[in-house]
Backbone bond lengths (Angstrom), bond angles and torsions (degrees), N, CA, C in turn:
res aa  C-N    CA-C-N  psi(-1)  N-CA   C-N-CA  omega(-1)  CA-C   N-CA-C  phi
1 M - - - 1.470 - - 1.560 106.36 -
2 P 1.353 116.82 125.13 1.453 118.61 178.02 1.490 112.21 -67.05
3 A 1.388 116.88 162.28 1.469 122.02 -179.89 1.501 108.90 -62.17
4 D 1.333 117.06 -40.80 1.457 121.16 178.59 1.528 107.02 -88.51
5 K 1.341 116.44 138.36 1.460 120.28 179.79 1.513 110.76 -70.16
6 I 1.296 116.47 143.83 1.429 123.01 171.90 1.539 108.19 -63.14
7 T 1.328 116.26 132.75 1.460 119.16 -179.16 1.577 108.37 -100.13
8 I 1.335 113.21 122.81 1.462 122.03 -175.98 1.515 108.85 -115.13
9 L 1.363 117.67 130.69 1.416 120.23 172.61 1.583 105.56 -105.15
10 Y 1.309 114.28 120.69 1.528 119.98 -175.06 1.549 105.41 -112.22
11 V 1.361 114.84 118.74 1.472 119.56 -177.08 1.505 109.27 -115.45
12 D 1.414 114.04 127.29 1.416 118.45 -179.70 1.584 105.81 -161.53
13 D 1.280 116.69 138.88 1.491 118.35 -178.41 1.528 112.49 -79.99
14 E 1.314 117.07 -6.78 1.483 119.68 178.29 1.528 108.56 -100.76
15 E 1.324 116.25 114.95 1.430 120.70 -178.50 1.496 116.25 -58.21
16 N 1.339 115.47 -35.18 1.473 119.60 177.47 1.489 111.76 -59.02
17 N 1.322 118.84 -39.38 1.491 123.65 177.60 1.537 108.91 -63.46
18 L 1.327 116.97 -42.98 1.493 119.18 -178.64 1.533 109.12 -63.28
19 F 1.319 115.78 -46.90 1.510 119.09 177.33 1.484 112.96 -58.73
20 S 1.325 116.50 -43.96 1.485 120.66 -179.58 1.507 111.01 -63.24
21 F 1.311 116.23 -44.15 1.530 119.46 -178.56 1.497 109.53 -65.26
22 K 1.348 115.63 -45.82 1.517 121.46 -179.15 1.548 108.93 -62.69
23 A 1.313 118.05 -43.04 1.471 119.63 -177.56 1.573 109.50 -65.45
24 T 1.304 116.50 -36.26 1.426 121.66 -176.91 1.539 111.88 -73.49
25 F 1.331 117.52 -42.66 1.466 118.69 -169.80 1.554 115.57 -114.91
26 R 1.343 118.34 5.19 1.502 119.61 -175.34 1.503 113.47 -66.12
27 I 1.308 119.60 -26.85 1.480 120.87 -178.72 1.490 109.10 -76.95
28 K 1.342 119.36 -38.83 1.462 123.74 -174.91 1.540 110.96 -83.41
29 Y 1.338 118.00 -34.09 1.464 121.56 -173.40 1.552 109.89 -128.55
30 Q 1.272 114.76 162.77 1.503 122.53 171.83 1.524 103.10 -87.09
31 V 1.302 119.51 109.85 1.460 125.23 -174.96 1.493 111.20 -105.19
32 I 1.361 116.69 123.97 1.474 122.74 171.34 1.499 105.55 -117.20
33 T 1.366 113.37 136.10 1.441 117.90 -179.92 1.547 113.40 -117.33
34 A 1.363 115.79 154.51 1.461 121.26 178.33 1.520 109.64 -143.89
35 L 1.296 118.00 141.44 1.480 122.27 -176.91 1.565 110.39 -87.50
36 S 1.307 119.01 -10.17 1.455 121.19 -179.79 1.532 111.09 -154.70
37 G 1.340 114.06 163.54 1.464 120.14 177.34 1.524 112.15 -61.03
38 E 1.327 116.94 -40.05 1.416 121.29 178.21 1.527 111.83 -60.18
39 E 1.307 117.22 -49.78 1.451 122.43 175.92 1.505 113.27 -56.95
40 A 1.369 114.60 -41.34 1.437 120.27 -179.82 1.523 111.35 -65.18
41 L 1.318 116.22 -40.24 1.496 119.05 179.51 1.507 111.66 -64.31
42 K 1.372 117.12 -33.30 1.468 120.70 178.21 1.576 107.46 -68.73
43 I 1.276 117.19 -39.21 1.495 121.02 177.72 1.485 110.93 -63.24
44 L 1.315 118.41 -45.46 1.423 124.80 -177.95 1.558 112.28 -60.88
45 A 1.334 115.95 -29.75 1.438 120.43 177.71 1.505 113.24 -72.80
46 T 1.327 117.04 -17.88 1.450 120.35 -177.43 1.538 114.81 -115.58
47 K 1.333 118.89 -17.23 1.472 120.25 -177.65 1.502 112.06 -132.33
48 P 1.338 115.28 137.30 1.514 118.62 176.98 1.531 107.89 -73.58
49 V 1.321 114.47 130.52 1.447 122.86 179.51 1.549 110.53 -127.84
50 Q 1.311 119.96 136.90 1.417 120.17 179.11 1.560 112.25 -94.03
51 I 1.329 115.02 -34.48 1.508 118.70 -178.02 1.509 111.20 -131.80
52 I 1.289 115.08 135.89 1.444 121.78 176.60 1.580 108.70 -116.98
53 I 1.330 113.24 127.17 1.496 118.54 175.96 1.523 107.71 -119.09
54 T 1.316 117.20 126.00 1.434 118.68 -177.12 1.468 110.44 -134.68
55 D 1.369 114.39 148.43 1.437 122.49 171.04 1.542 108.13 -76.22
56 Q 1.319 116.94 149.62 1.457 120.02 178.88 1.558 111.13 -80.02
57 R 1.322 115.80 -44.88 1.488 120.21 -171.67 1.560 107.57 -90.96
58 M 1.322 115.53 102.34 1.452 123.35 172.43 1.503 110.02 -137.87
59 P 1.352 117.45 148.73 1.460 120.32 -169.96 1.490 118.51 -62.77
60 E 1.322 121.97 -52.56 1.448 123.25 -174.39 1.539 112.32 -81.54
61 M 1.326 119.06 -34.40 1.421 124.70 -172.20 1.566 107.74 -149.60
62 T 1.302 117.24 124.99 1.464 119.59 179.15 1.519 110.19 -69.34
63 G 1.299 118.87 167.24 1.410 121.12 176.87 1.471 114.26 -61.64
64 V 1.366 115.83 -40.19 1.506 121.24 178.10 1.513 110.38 -65.45
65 E 1.346 115.17 -42.06 1.513 116.41 177.96 1.542 111.29 -62.12
66 F 1.338 114.05 -43.29 1.501 119.12 178.06 1.479 109.62 -59.42
67 L 1.351 119.86 -47.84 1.491 123.57 -178.58 1.532 110.63 -63.35
68 E 1.338 119.30 -31.97 1.462 121.49 177.44 1.530 107.51 -64.15
69 K 1.299 117.96 -43.31 1.478 121.30 178.21 1.540 112.00 -66.27
70 V 1.321 115.06 -38.56 1.463 120.28 178.87 1.511 110.92 -62.82
71 L 1.332 116.37 -44.19 1.432 122.92 179.86 1.560 112.64 -57.10
72 E 1.332 114.58 -41.37 1.497 120.54 -179.83 1.507 109.91 -65.87
73 A 1.335 121.13 -46.94 1.394 122.86 -174.20 1.541 116.12 -95.75
74 F 1.303 116.85 -30.66 1.482 122.30 -177.40 1.568 109.92 -135.20
75 P 1.314 115.83 77.41 1.486 119.53 -175.32 1.527 115.44 -71.36
76 D 1.273 119.52 -16.47 1.465 120.90 -172.77 1.505 117.11 -74.90
77 P 1.360 120.07 -43.14 1.474 119.83 -176.12 1.527 109.73 -61.86
78 M 1.319 113.71 145.45 1.475 123.87 176.29 1.522 106.38 -78.13
79 R 1.312 116.55 141.97 1.499 122.00 -172.18 1.521 110.80 -120.38
80 I 1.353 112.55 128.04 1.509 118.95 -178.66 1.572 104.28 -125.00
81 L 1.306 114.51 132.17 1.468 121.93 178.47 1.498 112.19 -105.97
82 L 1.340 117.31 130.80 1.453 123.41 176.35 1.526 108.71 -112.97
83 T 1.322 117.31 139.34 1.469 116.44 172.97 1.533 107.16 -149.74
84 G 1.312 114.35 140.04 1.486 121.01 174.91 1.496 111.73 -94.25
85 Y 1.297 117.88 2.09 1.439 123.19 -176.75 1.523 112.00 -113.67
86 A 1.299 117.63 156.70 1.454 120.74 176.09 1.502 111.18 -79.77
87 D 1.328 115.23 56.52 1.463 120.09 -178.27 1.460 111.52 -92.63
88 M 1.318 117.72 57.91 1.474 124.58 -170.66 1.518 110.77 -63.23
89 G 1.341 120.00 -33.30 1.436 121.98 177.43 1.504 112.87 -55.30
90 A 1.286 117.56 -47.15 1.506 123.38 179.40 1.576 111.55 -66.30
91 V 1.364 113.26 -38.24 1.440 119.23 179.39 1.533 109.72 -67.11
92 V 1.291 118.77 -49.54 1.455 123.11 178.86 1.506 110.28 -57.10
93 D 1.353 116.47 -45.86 1.408 122.79 178.57 1.514 112.97 -57.35
94 A 1.349 115.25 -47.74 1.457 122.43 178.77 1.498 112.60 -62.23
95 V 1.295 117.35 -42.20 1.484 121.93 -179.32 1.566 108.64 -68.52
96 N 1.343 114.95 -47.46 1.486 115.41 -176.92 1.426 114.95 -67.95
97 K 1.321 121.73 -25.82 1.431 122.52 179.98 1.538 110.76 -94.28
98 G 1.325 117.23 8.92 1.403 123.24 172.54 1.514 115.33 71.44
99 K 1.325 117.43 24.77 1.405 121.86 -175.63 1.540 111.38 -85.03
100 I 1.349 116.68 -23.37 1.429 118.75 -178.17 1.547 111.80 -126.41
101 F 1.323 113.10 151.12 1.442 120.88 175.31 1.531 110.44 -85.81
102 H 1.383 116.68 -34.71 1.418 119.98 -177.69 1.505 111.53 -157.85
103 Y 1.291 116.13 153.54 1.465 122.63 178.66 1.528 108.20 -120.23
104 L 1.317 117.69 134.06 1.469 123.28 176.49 1.520 108.67 -131.38
105 A 1.361 113.62 147.18 1.474 120.38 179.48 1.512 107.32 -86.94
106 K 1.363 114.85 148.45 1.457 120.62 174.08 1.552 106.33 -96.89
107 P 1.256 121.72 148.50 1.493 124.49 -1.33 1.547 108.98 -71.75
108 W 1.355 115.74 139.27 1.484 117.97 -178.40 1.477 111.05 -76.28
109 N 1.380 110.33 151.97 1.418 119.35 176.12 1.559 108.50 -94.63
110 E 1.291 118.75 126.42 1.491 123.63 -173.51 1.495 111.09 -51.45
111 E 1.386 118.25 -51.78 1.435 121.11 -174.26 1.512 109.33 -63.62
112 E 1.370 120.05 -44.63 1.423 124.06 -175.67 1.530 107.66 -67.57
113 L 1.322 119.41 -39.42 1.468 120.42 179.72 1.502 110.55 -69.49
114 D 1.278 117.97 -37.53 1.499 121.74 179.92 1.531 108.89 -66.06
115 L 1.365 118.00 -41.38 1.448 122.35 176.52 1.548 111.06 -60.41
116 T 1.332 114.19 -45.12 1.428 121.46 -179.68 1.527 112.98 -63.06
117 I 1.328 116.55 -41.68 1.459 121.96 175.13 1.507 109.93 -59.32
118 N 1.306 118.60 -44.25 1.463 119.54 -176.64 1.562 110.62 -71.02
119 R 1.295 115.96 -37.82 1.546 117.60 175.92 1.517 109.08 -65.48
120 A 1.343 118.63 -39.16 1.414 121.65 -179.60 1.595 110.09 -65.01
121 Y 1.326 114.52 -38.65 1.437 117.92 -177.98 1.587 108.59 -68.32
122 E 1.335 116.01 -41.12 1.482 117.25 175.76 1.519 110.75 -56.90
123 K 1.282 115.95 -44.71 1.474 119.32 177.72 1.530 113.05 -63.77
124 Y 1.342 115.21 -37.41 1.463 118.82 178.14 1.541 108.90 -65.57
125 L 1.348 121.23 -40.41 1.435 121.84 178.12 1.541 111.35 -65.71
126 E 1.343 117.69 -37.62 1.459 120.02 173.57 1.522 112.88 -59.34
127 K 1.316 115.83 -44.49 1.472 120.45 178.59 1.484 112.20 -61.56
128 V 1.349 117.14 -45.74 1.471 123.12 178.25 1.548 108.71 -59.65
129 K 1.318 118.48 -49.69 1.448 121.31 -179.74 1.504 113.83 -59.15
130 L 1.341 115.95 -43.24 1.478 123.01 173.96 1.505 111.36 -56.99
131 K 1.332 115.46 -49.67 1.480 121.45 -178.07 1.498 109.87 -60.51
132 D 1.362 117.56 -42.95 1.438 122.07 178.14 1.544 113.11 -63.26
133 M 1.346 116.36 -41.86 1.419 120.80 178.85 1.528 112.42 -65.25
134 N 1.365 113.36 -38.76 1.508 117.81 178.67 1.545 111.24 -66.24
135 E 1.344 116.28 -36.66 1.442 120.71 178.02 1.534 110.32 -66.74
136 K 1.366 116.49 -43.68 1.416 118.34 178.12 1.533 112.93 -64.47
137 L 1.322 116.06 -38.16 1.458 122.75 175.79 1.529 112.23 -61.80
138 A 1.341 114.26 -43.48 1.480 119.09 177.96 1.493 110.61 -62.27
139 G 1.360 117.82 -39.13 1.464 122.75 178.41 1.503 111.27 -65.74
140 S 1.324 117.45 -43.97 1.474 122.26 176.65 1.529 111.11 -60.52
141 N 1.323 115.98 -41.69 1.440 121.41 -179.07 1.516 110.65 -65.61
142 D 1.355 117.30 -40.89 1.484 121.31 175.36 1.509 110.86 -59.87
143 Q 1.357 117.23 -42.55 1.455 121.29 -179.96 1.532 110.76 -64.13
144 L 1.337 116.52 -42.93 1.474 119.88 179.41 1.493 111.14 -63.03
145 E 1.320 115.71 -43.05 1.483 119.76 177.41 1.530 111.16 -57.86
146 F 1.313 115.95 -44.34 1.446 124.01 -178.03 1.548 107.25 -61.91
147 L 1.277 117.82 -50.44 1.510 123.85 179.65 1.503 110.23 -58.07
148 L 1.307 114.63 -43.85 1.520 118.61 -178.72 1.542 109.75 -66.93
149 R 1.323 118.01 -40.34 1.461 120.15 178.19 1.536 109.37 -62.27
150 Q 1.364 116.49 -42.79 1.477 122.51 -178.79 1.529 109.44 -61.62
151 K 1.347 116.01 -40.74 1.405 123.30 -179.15 1.563 111.04 -65.18
152 L 1.336 112.75 -45.49 1.473 118.88 179.24 1.543 111.71 -66.78
153 L 1.307 117.10 -29.73 1.481 120.17 -179.84 1.572 113.78 -77.84
154 S 1.336 114.97 -24.88 1.477 117.20 -176.72 1.477 113.62 -87.45
């Protein structure tokens, strides 16, 4: 477990589910909750989040629609989809298009969800490390090109 708590954004239109999730995981993780996709997008614009967990069935915007918008604006957080319905079409679509890291059925099992959060966080750290290495490599490449141009000009 890192020194800083993993920050999780949990999105569900049912307040009882938000309270239950927060009560279960608030000691172990930094938990932020939102009642809608729109509210969650506003939160993402202001707070860094490593993991997003969202319900599929919500009134204004489904979980998959929300995650599509997240992917466009905030590609780094790992995405987990929860659904209490046999909405396999949406789940398959979300998995195939790379929008989600994992799918879990509701009601969620605490141990399984905790394990999934930790696996998602490991994957998140790998992505961040790879991104950082690629940026450093691009910087080194730019420096080499500059030095080569200087050498060619002299």
